[in-house]
N, C-alpha and C positions, 0 to 999 in steps of 0.2 A: 793301529796306525791311525792318520790325521781324517779330517772328515774333510766331507766336499765343503769348496769356499764357495760364497757369493759375494757378488758387489752390484753397485747401484751406480749408474753414470748420473753427471751434473752437470755442470754448465755448459755452453755453446759459446761462441767466440768467435767464428766465423762471419764474415760482412756478408751483407746478402748482395747479389748479382744477379739482378731480374733483366728481362725482356722490357722494353721501354712501353710506359703508353700510348695511346693517341691523344694525337695533339692537333691545336689549330693556331693559327694566324702565323706572321710573319717569325715570331719565336720559335713557334712548332717547324716551320720549313727549317730554320739553321738547326734545329735539333735534330730532326732528320737527316740532312745532311751530314751532320755532324755523325750519325750512326752509322750512314752507309761509309763512310770515311773511316771511319772505327773495323767496322767490320772488315775491310781491304788493308786492314793492317797501317794505316796514314794517322799515326796517332797523333803527330805535330798539328793536321789539319783539324784530327778531330776536336783537340783541343780549344783553339781557334774559337771555331763554330761555338761548341758548347759555352764556350764564356758569351759569346754573345748573346746566345738565349738564356745563357742565367742570369747576367744582368739585367735582363729585359724582364724576369723574375720566372722564366719558365722552371718548375720544380724539380721535372724530369731532368732537365739539362741539370740543374746545379746535382741532383743528385747521382749523374754517370760522372759529370766532372770531378766530384769528390773521392769518386772511387778510381778514376783513372791517376787520380794525385796520389791517394793513399798508396798505391800501387808502389810508386817511389821511396816511400818512407822517409825520407828527409823531413828534418822538422820544420823548416816553411810551407812545405807541401802539406804534412798533417795538419798543419794550421789551417791553411785552406781549407783542406777536406772539410775538417771540424765546420769552419763559418759557413761553406757552401751547406753541409747537411743541416745545419739550426735552420737556415732560409726553406730549404726543402721541407724540415719535418715542422715547421711553425705555420707552412701554405698545407699541412695536412698530410704530407706525402709517408705513408706508414712505412714503407724501407727506410727512407731517409732518418725515421724515428727510431727504428729499432736498430741501424748503424750507429747512430748518434751514441744509444745506450752503452751499446760496445766501445765508443772513447771515451765514456766515461766512466763508465763503471768501474774501470781498474785502476783508479786512482785512487780507490776508496777514501777518502776524506768525505765527509757528513754531507756535503752540499752537492756532491759531483753523484755520491749514490741517488740522494734524493731525486735529481735531476734525470739521472737513467731511468728508476723508477719511473717518474713520470710521463718521461718519453715510452718506457714498453708498455707502459698502460694505454699510452694514445694509439699505441700501435697493434696492442693485443685486443683492444674493442673494435679496431676495422680488420679484424682477423687474421692479425699476422700470424702464422703461427711460431715462429719463432721467435717472437715478443713476449708469447702468451708462456710458453715453455719457461725462458729466460724470466720472464717476471713470478713464476712460478717459486725457480729456485730460489730468489731474491729472498721471497715468503716465506719457502721453508728454512731458509737458514734463521731467519729469525726465531724458529721454533716454539711460538706460541700456538694456544688450540687454535685462535680465530685466525692467524697468518697461515698455518700450515691447512688449515679448512679451505682457504682462498684461493692456496697452492695449487691443490690438490680440482680446484672447479678448473683452474687455468692449465692443467697440464690435460685434462681431460679433454678441454676443448682443442688445444693443440694437438693430442693422441688421436681426436676422433679426423683430425683434417691430416691422419699422417705421419704426425712426428712420430717417430721410434725413441728417440730420447725419453719424449715425453710419457710414452707407453710402459716402457721399461720403469719408469720412475711410479708408477700409478702400479706396477707389478711390486715393488720395493715397498711402496706404502700400504699394499692391499694384504702382502705378505706379514707386516709387522703388526698389522691386525689381526691376523688370522684369517682374514677373507678368502674364499674361493674367486673373487675378482681376479687374485694374482696372477693364477694361471691363463685367463681370460688373456690381459694384458702385454704379458713375457711373449706368450705365443703371435700377438700381435707384432709385437716389436722382431721378435727372433725370424717370423716369416720376412720382415723387413729388413735383414741380414744383420740385426745389433746381435754383436758377439756378447755382449755381458747379459742379455736379455734370454741370448743362448743357453750361455753358462747357467742363469740363475733357473730356468725353467728346467733346465737337468738336472738340477740341488731337488725342485720342489718333486720331479717326478720318480726322483730317486726317495724322496722320501715317503712319497705314496707306496714305494715298493712297486714302481714300474721302471726296473734299471734298463730292460730293453729301448725303450724310449729316452731315457736319459742319456746312453750310450750315445743315441744316434744323434742327438743335438750336441752335446759333447765332441765327437768327432768332427762335426761341422765346424763349432769355433775353434777346435785345436787342429783341424786343417788350415785353419785361416790364421792361424799363428797365435792363439790367444795359450796363455800359461798355466792359467788356471783350470782351465778346463783341458789342458794337457796331464797336469797333476793329477783330476777327477778320472780321468781314464784309467788312468796308472791304480788309485785306489779302487775304482769298481775291477779291473784285471785281476789285482793281487789277491781280491776275496776270493778268487776262483782258485781251486785246485789245478794243478798240472804244471808239468814245464814249459809248455805254449804261452797258458795265463802268463805263468811268471817272466818270462821271456817280453810279452805285451807290456805289461806293466814296467819292468825297465825301459824299454822305446822310448814311451810317455812321459815318464819319469825324466831320463836320459834330457829327451828335448825340453821340458821345462826347465831343469836344472842349466842348461847350457845360457837360458836367458835371464837366469839370476832369481830363479823361485825358490826360494827357500825350504820351502818345504818339502819340494820335490827332490831339492839337494839331499836333505836330511833322511828322506826314507828311500832314496836311491843308495843313498850309504849303509842302511838298515838293510836293505835286500842283499848287498855285495857283502856285508857283514857275516849275512847267516850261511854264507859258501863256508867259511873257516879258513879256506886254503889263504897263505900269507898276501899274496896278489891284489885279493880280493879284499883283505882288509886292511891292505895299505890303501887300495881306491877309495874305499870306504869312509877311512880317517881323514883322505884331502878332500872330500866333499863336507866331510863335518866342520873342518877347518873351515872352508869358505861360506859354510852355512852359521857356525859357530861366530866366525868374524862379522858375520851381518847381525849379530844378534840371536839367533837361533835356542833357545833355551836347552832342547833335546839333542838338540847338535852339541851344544857344550856338553851335556851332561853325558852322552854317550861317548864323545871323545875322550871326557875324563876315565871313563870306565876302562875304555882301551888301554889308557896310557899306564894307569894306576895297576893293570895287570901284566906291564912288562916289568914292574920292580926296579927299576932302576933310578938313579937320582936323578936325571936328568928328563925321564919320564914320570917321576914323581912332582918333580913342579912342575912340569906342565899340565899334568892332571890336575894342578892344587888351582891353578888360576883358571882353567875351563870349570873348574866345580864353582870359585867363590863368583865367575861372573855367572855360571847359571843360578848361583845362590843369592846373590843379591837380586835378581829378578822374580827369585819368591819360587823355584825348583824345588822341590820336598827332597826329593832322592837326592839333589846334589848338595844341599843344605847336611841332607845326613850322613851321606857320604864323607864331604869334608871333615865334619865332624871323626868320623872314623880316622882318615890319614891322618890330622892335628893328634889325637890320642897317641896313633901307632909313633908318633914321632917323641911322645914321654917327658918334652921340659914342661915346666910350670906353667909357663905363660901359652901353650899348644893346649894342653889340659884345659887351662882356663877358658878358651874359647872352644875348644869340643864342647866344652858345658855348656856353652851359649846358642851354639847351633844346635845340639840337642834339645835344648828346650825349645826351642823355635819351630823343631820338627815336631817335639810330643805336646806341644800344644795344640798342633794342626791333627793331632790324632796317632800322629807314629807311634807303634807299640815299640818296636825295638829300643826306639829313641828311650821312650820310657824305662823300661830297662836298663840302657845303658847308663841313664842318669842314675838310679838307684845303687849299681856296681861301683859307679865314678865316687859315688859320695861314700860308700863302705873302703876303699880302698885306696883312695887318693886326698881324704879329706884336708890334709895340709897343702896339697898343690891349688886344690880350687879357692883356697886366697885369693884376693887380686894380686897379680905379681907386678 
Protein backbone atom coordinates (compact mmCIF):
# COMPACT_ATOMS: atom_id res chain seq x y z
CA UNK A 1 0.00 0.00 0.00
CA UNK A 2 1.16 3.60 -0.52
CA UNK A 3 2.81 5.27 2.44
CA UNK A 4 1.41 8.21 4.43
CA UNK A 5 2.05 11.61 2.89
CA UNK A 6 3.55 14.78 4.32
CA UNK A 7 3.03 18.36 3.19
CA UNK A 8 4.56 21.72 4.03
CA UNK A 9 2.69 25.01 4.15
CA UNK A 10 4.12 27.98 2.32
CA UNK A 11 3.30 31.61 1.53
CA UNK A 12 0.84 33.83 3.34
CA UNK A 13 -0.79 36.46 1.15
CA UNK A 14 -3.62 37.94 3.19
CA UNK A 15 -3.42 41.66 3.87
CA UNK A 16 -3.36 42.73 7.49
CA UNK A 17 -6.36 44.30 9.14
CA UNK A 18 -5.55 45.63 12.61
CA UNK A 19 -7.09 47.83 15.26
CA UNK A 20 -6.02 51.48 14.96
CA UNK A 21 -3.10 52.91 16.87
CA UNK A 22 -3.64 55.64 19.45
CA UNK A 23 -3.13 59.03 17.81
CA UNK A 24 -3.01 62.72 18.70
CA UNK A 25 -3.77 66.06 17.04
CA UNK A 26 -6.31 67.27 14.47
CA UNK A 27 -5.46 64.49 11.98
CA UNK A 28 -5.88 61.99 14.79
CA UNK A 29 -9.34 63.34 15.57
CA UNK A 30 -10.34 63.00 11.91
CA UNK A 31 -8.98 59.49 11.90
CA UNK A 32 -10.89 58.50 15.06
CA UNK A 33 -14.11 59.93 13.62
CA UNK A 34 -13.47 57.86 10.49
CA UNK A 35 -13.04 54.74 12.60
CA UNK A 36 -16.36 55.42 14.34
CA UNK A 37 -18.08 55.95 10.96
CA UNK A 38 -16.57 52.75 9.59
CA UNK A 39 -17.73 50.79 12.63
CA UNK A 40 -21.28 52.04 11.99
CA UNK A 41 -21.08 50.92 8.35
CA UNK A 42 -20.89 54.51 7.06
CA UNK A 43 -18.06 53.76 4.64
CA UNK A 44 -18.38 56.88 2.46
CA UNK A 45 -18.12 59.12 5.51
CA UNK A 46 -15.17 57.07 6.82
CA UNK A 47 -13.38 57.41 3.48
CA UNK A 48 -13.77 61.20 3.46
CA UNK A 49 -12.49 61.56 7.01
CA UNK A 50 -9.57 59.19 6.48
CA UNK A 51 -8.60 61.01 3.27
CA UNK A 52 -8.30 64.28 5.17
CA UNK A 53 -6.25 62.62 7.91
CA UNK A 54 -4.10 60.79 5.35
CA UNK A 55 -3.36 64.02 3.48
CA UNK A 56 -2.17 65.44 6.79
CA UNK A 57 0.30 62.55 7.06
CA UNK A 58 -1.52 60.33 9.55
CA UNK A 59 -0.07 56.87 8.88
CA UNK A 60 -2.94 54.92 10.47
CA UNK A 61 -5.39 56.79 8.25
CA UNK A 62 -3.20 56.06 5.23
CA UNK A 63 -3.14 52.40 6.13
CA UNK A 64 -6.88 52.05 6.82
CA UNK A 65 -7.89 54.08 3.78
CA UNK A 66 -5.61 51.87 1.68
CA UNK A 67 -7.33 48.77 3.12
CA UNK A 68 -10.76 50.24 2.36
CA UNK A 69 -9.79 50.95 -1.26
CA UNK A 70 -8.06 47.58 -1.62
CA UNK A 71 -11.38 45.84 -0.96
CA UNK A 72 -12.89 47.49 -4.06
CA UNK A 73 -10.33 45.77 -6.29
CA UNK A 74 -10.52 48.07 -9.33
CA UNK A 75 -7.34 49.35 -10.96
CA UNK A 76 -7.67 52.95 -9.77
CA UNK A 77 -8.43 51.93 -6.18
CA UNK A 78 -5.48 49.52 -6.11
CA UNK A 79 -3.16 52.23 -7.41
CA UNK A 80 -4.33 54.56 -4.62
CA UNK A 81 -3.90 51.74 -2.11
CA UNK A 82 -0.27 51.25 -3.11
CA UNK A 83 0.44 54.99 -2.87
CA UNK A 84 -1.15 55.21 0.58
CA UNK A 85 0.63 52.14 1.93
CA UNK A 86 3.94 53.44 0.55
CA UNK A 87 3.46 56.66 2.51
CA UNK A 88 2.53 54.81 5.70
CA UNK A 89 5.39 52.33 5.24
CA UNK A 90 7.89 55.16 4.79
CA UNK A 91 6.65 56.54 8.11
CA UNK A 92 7.48 53.22 9.78
CA UNK A 93 4.01 51.66 9.88
CA UNK A 94 4.75 47.88 10.13
CA UNK A 95 1.34 46.72 8.88
CA UNK A 96 1.63 48.97 5.85
CA UNK A 97 5.15 47.65 5.26
CA UNK A 98 3.81 44.10 5.35
CA UNK A 99 0.87 44.86 3.06
CA UNK A 100 3.08 46.73 0.61
CA UNK A 101 5.18 43.59 0.31
CA UNK A 102 2.01 41.59 -0.40
CA UNK A 103 1.20 43.96 -3.29
CA UNK A 104 4.71 43.92 -4.72
CA UNK A 105 5.90 40.32 -4.46
CA UNK A 106 3.38 38.72 -6.89
CA UNK A 107 4.65 40.95 -9.71
CA UNK A 108 7.78 38.75 -9.70
CA UNK A 109 10.05 41.23 -11.47
CA UNK A 110 13.41 41.69 -9.81
CA UNK A 111 12.77 45.25 -8.61
CA UNK A 112 9.38 44.44 -7.08
CA UNK A 113 10.66 41.34 -5.28
CA UNK A 114 13.62 43.30 -3.92
CA UNK A 115 11.31 46.06 -2.68
CA UNK A 116 8.95 43.51 -1.14
CA UNK A 117 11.89 41.97 0.72
CA UNK A 118 13.00 45.38 1.97
CA UNK A 119 9.49 46.22 3.14
CA UNK A 120 9.03 42.86 4.89
CA UNK A 121 12.42 43.26 6.57
CA UNK A 122 11.37 46.59 8.04
CA UNK A 123 8.13 45.11 9.36
CA UNK A 124 9.89 41.95 10.56
CA UNK A 125 12.39 43.96 12.58
CA UNK A 126 9.41 45.73 14.16
CA UNK A 127 8.08 42.34 15.29
CA UNK A 128 5.43 41.77 12.61
CA UNK A 129 4.96 37.96 12.65
CA UNK A 130 3.40 37.69 9.19
CA UNK A 131 6.23 39.70 7.69
CA UNK A 132 8.74 37.48 9.49
CA UNK A 133 7.02 34.43 8.05
CA UNK A 134 6.89 35.74 4.47
CA UNK A 135 10.47 36.98 4.63
CA UNK A 136 11.46 33.51 5.75
CA UNK A 137 9.61 31.96 2.78
CA UNK A 138 11.30 34.34 0.36
CA UNK A 139 14.73 33.49 1.74
CA UNK A 140 14.03 29.76 1.89
CA UNK A 141 13.08 29.77 -1.79
CA UNK A 142 16.59 30.94 -2.66
CA UNK A 143 17.91 27.65 -1.38
CA UNK A 144 21.47 28.59 -0.43
CA UNK A 145 22.66 27.73 3.07
CA UNK A 146 22.91 31.30 4.31
CA UNK A 147 19.40 32.19 3.12
CA UNK A 148 17.87 29.03 4.59
CA UNK A 149 19.59 29.71 7.92
CA UNK A 150 18.20 33.24 7.96
CA UNK A 151 14.76 31.94 6.97
CA UNK A 152 14.85 29.65 9.98
CA UNK A 153 15.67 32.55 12.30
CA UNK A 154 12.70 34.57 11.04
CA UNK A 155 10.36 31.59 11.24
CA UNK A 156 11.46 31.02 14.83
CA UNK A 157 10.60 34.62 15.70
CA UNK A 158 7.20 34.29 14.02
CA UNK A 159 6.46 30.89 15.58
CA UNK A 160 7.36 32.11 19.04
CA UNK A 161 4.79 34.89 18.46
CA UNK A 162 2.17 32.23 17.68
CA UNK A 163 2.35 32.06 13.87
CA UNK A 164 1.31 28.48 13.13
CA UNK A 165 2.42 28.46 9.47
CA UNK A 166 5.93 29.37 10.62
CA UNK A 167 5.80 26.62 13.24
CA UNK A 168 4.75 24.08 10.60
CA UNK A 169 7.60 25.14 8.31
CA UNK A 170 10.08 24.82 11.17
CA UNK A 171 8.75 21.32 11.68
CA UNK A 172 9.35 20.48 8.02
CA UNK A 173 12.84 21.99 8.15
CA UNK A 174 13.67 20.10 11.35
CA UNK A 175 12.31 16.83 9.99
CA UNK A 176 14.42 17.16 6.84
CA UNK A 177 17.46 17.38 9.12
CA UNK A 178 16.35 14.47 11.27
CA UNK A 179 15.96 16.78 14.26
CA UNK A 180 13.70 15.87 17.16
CA UNK A 181 12.57 19.51 17.17
CA UNK A 182 10.13 18.65 14.36
CA UNK A 183 7.73 17.14 16.89
CA UNK A 184 7.79 20.28 19.05
CA UNK A 185 7.02 22.65 16.17
CA UNK A 186 4.39 20.45 14.54
CA UNK A 187 2.68 19.95 17.88
CA UNK A 188 2.57 23.72 18.40
CA UNK A 189 1.07 24.28 14.95
CA UNK A 190 -1.29 21.31 15.24
CA UNK A 191 -2.64 22.58 18.56
CA UNK A 192 -3.24 25.89 16.77
CA UNK A 193 -5.44 24.17 14.20
CA UNK A 194 -2.97 23.88 11.31
CA UNK A 195 -4.24 20.95 9.20
CA UNK A 196 -0.89 20.36 7.51
CA UNK A 197 0.87 20.21 10.87
CA UNK A 198 -1.76 17.78 12.16
CA UNK A 199 -1.08 15.62 9.12
CA UNK A 200 2.70 15.94 9.50
CA UNK A 201 2.68 15.22 13.21
CA UNK A 202 0.59 12.14 12.55
CA UNK A 203 3.12 10.91 9.98
CA UNK A 204 5.97 11.46 12.44
CA UNK A 205 4.16 9.61 15.22
CA UNK A 206 3.21 6.79 12.85
CA UNK A 207 6.85 6.40 11.81
CA UNK A 208 7.83 6.30 15.50
CA UNK A 209 5.37 3.47 16.12
CA UNK A 210 2.67 5.49 17.88
CA UNK A 211 -0.21 4.63 15.55
CA UNK A 212 -2.85 5.53 18.16
CA UNK A 213 -1.67 9.16 18.47
CA UNK A 214 -1.17 9.37 14.70
CA UNK A 215 -4.76 8.28 14.18
CA UNK A 216 -5.99 10.93 16.61
CA UNK A 217 -4.27 13.78 14.74
CA UNK A 218 -5.21 12.44 11.32
CA UNK A 219 -8.82 12.13 12.41
CA UNK A 220 -8.79 15.77 13.54
CA UNK A 221 -7.44 16.89 10.17
CA UNK A 222 -9.64 14.48 8.23
CA UNK A 223 -12.79 15.69 9.98
CA UNK A 224 -11.82 19.21 8.87
CA UNK A 225 -11.63 17.99 5.25
CA UNK A 226 -7.92 17.27 4.78
CA UNK A 227 -7.79 14.66 2.01
CA UNK A 228 -4.24 13.53 2.81
CA UNK A 229 -5.28 12.77 6.38
CA UNK A 230 -8.34 10.91 5.11
CA UNK A 231 -6.10 8.85 2.85
CA UNK A 232 -3.67 8.12 5.68
CA UNK A 233 -6.49 6.96 7.93
CA UNK A 234 -7.47 4.55 5.19
CA UNK A 235 -3.91 3.19 5.08
CA UNK A 236 -3.90 2.83 8.86
CA UNK A 237 -7.17 0.89 8.99
CA UNK A 238 -6.32 -1.26 5.98
CA UNK A 239 -3.29 -2.56 7.85
CA UNK A 240 -5.63 -4.14 10.42
CA UNK A 241 -7.45 -7.37 9.78
CA UNK A 242 -11.21 -7.82 9.79
CA UNK A 243 -14.23 -6.61 7.90
CA UNK A 244 -14.73 -3.63 10.19
CA UNK A 245 -11.21 -2.30 9.56
CA UNK A 246 -11.59 -2.76 5.80
CA UNK A 247 -14.95 -0.96 5.86
CA UNK A 248 -13.35 1.93 7.76
CA UNK A 249 -10.50 2.08 5.24
CA UNK A 250 -13.00 2.16 2.40
CA UNK A 251 -14.93 4.97 4.08
CA UNK A 252 -11.89 7.23 4.40
CA UNK A 253 -10.52 6.40 0.95
CA UNK A 254 -13.94 7.11 -0.55
CA UNK A 255 -13.98 10.54 1.11
CA UNK A 256 -10.50 11.40 -0.14
CA UNK A 257 -11.15 9.93 -3.59
CA UNK A 258 -14.22 12.13 -4.00
CA UNK A 259 -11.97 15.20 -3.59
CA UNK A 260 -9.65 14.03 -6.38
CA UNK A 261 -6.93 12.42 -4.23
CA UNK A 262 -5.32 10.03 -6.73
CA UNK A 263 -3.61 7.75 -4.18
CA UNK A 264 -6.98 7.28 -2.48
CA UNK A 265 -8.64 6.60 -5.84
CA UNK A 266 -6.04 3.96 -6.63
CA UNK A 267 -6.23 2.37 -3.17
CA UNK A 268 -10.02 2.34 -3.20
CA UNK A 269 -9.87 0.59 -6.57
CA UNK A 270 -7.40 -1.98 -5.21
CA UNK A 271 -9.65 -2.68 -2.22
CA UNK A 272 -12.69 -3.16 -4.44
CA UNK A 273 -10.80 -5.37 -6.90
CA UNK A 274 -9.89 -7.75 -4.08
CA UNK A 275 -13.58 -8.67 -3.76
CA UNK A 276 -13.38 -10.14 -7.28
CA UNK A 277 -17.11 -9.87 -8.05
CA UNK A 278 -17.97 -8.20 -11.38
CA UNK A 279 -19.66 -5.16 -9.82
CA UNK A 280 -16.70 -4.41 -7.53
CA UNK A 281 -14.18 -4.88 -10.34
CA UNK A 282 -16.15 -2.53 -12.59
CA UNK A 283 -16.14 0.09 -9.80
CA UNK A 284 -12.41 -0.48 -9.22
CA UNK A 285 -11.72 0.11 -12.91
CA UNK A 286 -13.79 3.29 -12.80
CA UNK A 287 -11.64 4.69 -10.02
CA UNK A 288 -8.43 3.54 -11.73
CA UNK A 289 -9.48 5.29 -14.93
CA UNK A 290 -9.98 8.52 -12.98
CA UNK A 291 -6.63 8.21 -11.18
CA UNK A 292 -4.87 6.96 -14.31
CA UNK A 293 -6.19 9.89 -16.29
CA UNK A 294 -4.58 12.16 -13.68
CA UNK A 295 -1.24 10.40 -14.18
CA UNK A 296 -1.23 7.82 -11.36
CA UNK A 297 1.12 5.08 -12.62
CA UNK A 298 -0.08 2.29 -10.33
CA UNK A 299 -3.66 2.91 -11.39
CA UNK A 300 -2.61 2.86 -15.04
CA UNK A 301 -0.73 -0.40 -14.53
CA UNK A 302 -3.56 -2.07 -12.58
CA UNK A 303 -6.12 -1.00 -15.14
CA UNK A 304 -3.96 -2.53 -17.86
CA UNK A 305 -3.77 -5.81 -15.95
CA UNK A 306 -7.56 -6.03 -15.70
CA UNK A 307 -8.08 -5.17 -19.36
CA UNK A 308 -5.40 -7.58 -20.56
CA UNK A 309 -7.15 -10.34 -18.68
CA UNK A 310 -10.31 -9.75 -20.71
CA UNK A 311 -8.44 -10.88 -23.82
CA UNK A 312 -10.67 -8.99 -26.26
CA UNK A 313 -9.26 -6.80 -29.02
CA UNK A 314 -10.72 -3.59 -27.64
CA UNK A 315 -9.58 -4.41 -24.13
CA UNK A 316 -6.05 -5.27 -25.32
CA UNK A 317 -5.81 -1.95 -27.15
CA UNK A 318 -6.85 -0.06 -24.02
CA UNK A 319 -4.48 -2.14 -21.87
CA UNK A 320 -1.66 -1.19 -24.21
CA UNK A 321 -2.61 2.49 -23.92
CA UNK A 322 -2.52 2.45 -20.11
CA UNK A 323 0.67 0.39 -19.92
CA UNK A 324 2.36 2.76 -22.36
CA UNK A 325 1.47 5.72 -20.14
CA UNK A 326 2.85 3.98 -17.05
CA UNK A 327 5.87 2.61 -18.93
CA UNK A 328 6.89 6.04 -20.18
CA UNK A 329 6.63 7.29 -16.59
CA UNK A 330 9.14 4.59 -15.55
CA UNK A 331 6.83 1.91 -14.10
CA UNK A 332 8.91 -1.28 -14.28
CA UNK A 333 6.06 -3.82 -14.32
CA UNK A 334 4.18 -1.82 -16.94
CA UNK A 335 7.30 -1.79 -19.11
CA UNK A 336 7.65 -5.54 -18.76
CA UNK A 337 3.96 -6.24 -19.41
CA UNK A 338 3.94 -3.96 -22.42
CA UNK A 339 6.75 -6.12 -23.79
CA UNK A 340 4.63 -9.23 -23.21
CA UNK A 341 1.66 -7.73 -25.03
CA UNK A 342 3.81 -6.69 -27.98
CA UNK A 343 5.53 -10.09 -28.10
CA UNK A 344 2.16 -11.82 -28.31
CA UNK A 345 1.23 -9.65 -31.26
CA UNK A 346 4.07 -11.39 -33.12
CA UNK A 347 4.88 -9.06 -36.01
CA UNK A 348 8.45 -7.90 -36.56
CA UNK A 349 7.88 -4.31 -35.45
CA UNK A 350 6.14 -5.42 -32.24
CA UNK A 351 8.87 -7.97 -31.47
CA UNK A 352 11.52 -5.30 -31.92
CA UNK A 353 9.70 -2.94 -29.53
CA UNK A 354 9.11 -5.78 -27.02
CA UNK A 355 12.85 -6.38 -27.01
CA UNK A 356 13.48 -2.67 -26.35
CA UNK A 357 11.12 -2.58 -23.35
CA UNK A 358 12.50 -5.81 -21.90
CA UNK A 359 16.02 -4.40 -22.17
CA UNK A 360 14.94 -1.39 -20.13
CA UNK A 361 13.45 -3.63 -17.43
CA UNK A 362 16.34 -6.12 -17.55
CA UNK A 363 18.81 -3.27 -17.01
CA UNK A 364 16.75 -2.35 -13.93
CA UNK A 365 17.15 -5.89 -12.57
CA UNK A 366 13.95 -7.59 -13.78
CA UNK A 367 14.88 -11.30 -13.89
CA UNK A 368 12.01 -12.43 -16.14
CA UNK A 369 12.87 -9.75 -18.67
CA UNK A 370 16.42 -11.10 -18.92
CA UNK A 371 15.11 -14.59 -19.57
CA UNK A 372 12.68 -13.29 -22.18
CA UNK A 373 15.47 -11.50 -24.00
CA UNK A 374 17.50 -14.70 -24.19
CA UNK A 375 14.54 -16.68 -25.56
CA UNK A 376 13.69 -13.93 -27.99
CA UNK A 377 17.23 -13.91 -29.37
CA UNK A 378 17.22 -17.71 -29.79
CA UNK A 379 13.89 -18.11 -31.55
CA UNK A 380 13.35 -14.82 -33.38
CA UNK A 381 16.78 -13.61 -34.56
CA UNK A 382 15.55 -12.32 -37.92
CA UNK A 383 12.65 -10.34 -36.45
CA UNK A 384 14.99 -8.45 -34.12
CA UNK A 385 16.61 -6.54 -36.93
CA UNK A 386 15.37 -2.95 -37.20
CA UNK A 387 11.98 -3.26 -39.01
